[in-house]
C-alpha positions as CSV (number, residue, x, y, z in Angstrom):
1,X,7.2,10.8,-1.1
2,X,8.2,7.6,-2.8
3,X,5.8,5.0,-4.2
4,X,3.9,2.8,-1.7
5,X,5.0,-0.9,-1.7
6,X,2.5,-3.5,-0.7
7,X,3.6,-7.1,-0.1
8,X,1.1,-9.8,-1.1
9,X,1.1,-13.5,-0.5
10,X,2.3,-15.8,-3.3
11,X,-1.2,-17.1,-4.0
12,X,-3.2,-13.9,-3.8
13,X,-5.6,-13.1,-6.7
14,X,-6.8,-9.8,-5.2
15,X,-5.6,-7.1,-2.9
16,X,-6.8,-4.3,-0.7
17,X,-4.5,-1.6,0.6
18,X,-4.2,2.1,1.4
19,X,-2.3,4.7,-0.5
20,X,0.2,6.2,1.9
21,X,0.5,9.4,-0.1
22,X,-3.3,9.9,0.0
23,X,-3.4,9.2,3.7
24,X,-0.6,11.8,4.4
25,X,-2.4,14.4,2.2
26,X,-5.7,13.8,4.1
27,X,-3.8,14.0,7.5
28,X,-2.2,17.4,6.6
29,X,-5.5,18.8,5.3
30,X,-7.4,17.9,8.4
31,X,-9.7,15.4,6.8
32,X,-11.9,13.2,9.0
33,X,-10.4,9.7,9.5
34,X,-13.3,8.0,7.8
35,X,-13.0,10.2,4.7
36,X,-9.2,9.7,4.6
37,X,-9.6,5.9,4.7
38,X,-12.2,6.0,1.9
39,X,-10.2,8.2,-0.4
40,X,-7.0,6.2,0.2
41,X,-8.5,2.8,-0.3
42,X,-7.3,0.8,-3.3
43,X,-8.6,-2.6,-4.3
44,X,-8.3,-4.8,-7.3
45,X,-7.1,-8.1,-8.8
46,X,-3.6,-9.2,-9.6
47,X,-2.5,-11.9,-12.1
48,X,-1.6,-15.0,-10.3
49,X,1.8,-15.3,-12.2
50,X,2.9,-11.7,-11.6
51,X,5.8,-11.4,-9.2
52,X,5.4,-7.6,-9.1
53,X,3.0,-5.1,-10.7
54,X,2.2,-1.5,-10.5
55,X,-1.3,-0.1,-9.8
56,X,-2.5,3.4,-9.1
57,X,-4.9,4.9,-6.6
58,X,-7.8,7.1,-7.7
59,X,-5.5,10.2,-7.4
60,X,-2.9,8.5,-9.6
61,X,-0.2,7.7,-7.0
62,X,1.9,4.7,-7.8
63,X,1.5,1.5,-5.7
64,X,3.9,-1.4,-6.2
65,X,2.5,-4.8,-5.5
66,X,5.2,-7.5,-4.8
67,X,4.7,-11.2,-4.0
68,X,6.6,-12.5,-1.0
69,X,6.1,-15.1,1.7
70,X,7.3,-12.5,4.2
71,X,8.5,-9.0,3.5
72,X,12.2,-8.3,4.0
73,X,13.3,-6.3,7.0
74,X,13.5,-2.5,6.6
75,X,16.9,-1.1,5.8
76,X,16.1,1.8,8.0
77,X,13.6,1.2,10.8
78,X,10.7,3.5,10.6
79,X,9.0,4.3,13.9
80,X,5.7,4.9,12.2
81,X,5.5,1.3,11.1
82,X,4.3,-1.6,13.3
83,X,7.2,-3.9,14.1
84,X,6.4,-7.6,14.7
85,X,8.8,-9.8,16.5
């Protein structure tokens, strides 16, 4: 599985997201939803001038934070993701 990419607003000083790799591992192991969410939760601060930075979840999976007013469209639509019109 590739690194998780999280889009943050241009003025964000902090972030909160979920590690997709950890969520998938919890799903396949049969973990309870609450436990999966807690183990996949990643929070922190980000330098205001950084356009992109890399953080890691507790398990060491790479998460890429990118600043953007709006994320670009997916190259290949993924049915697992919420699509907003």
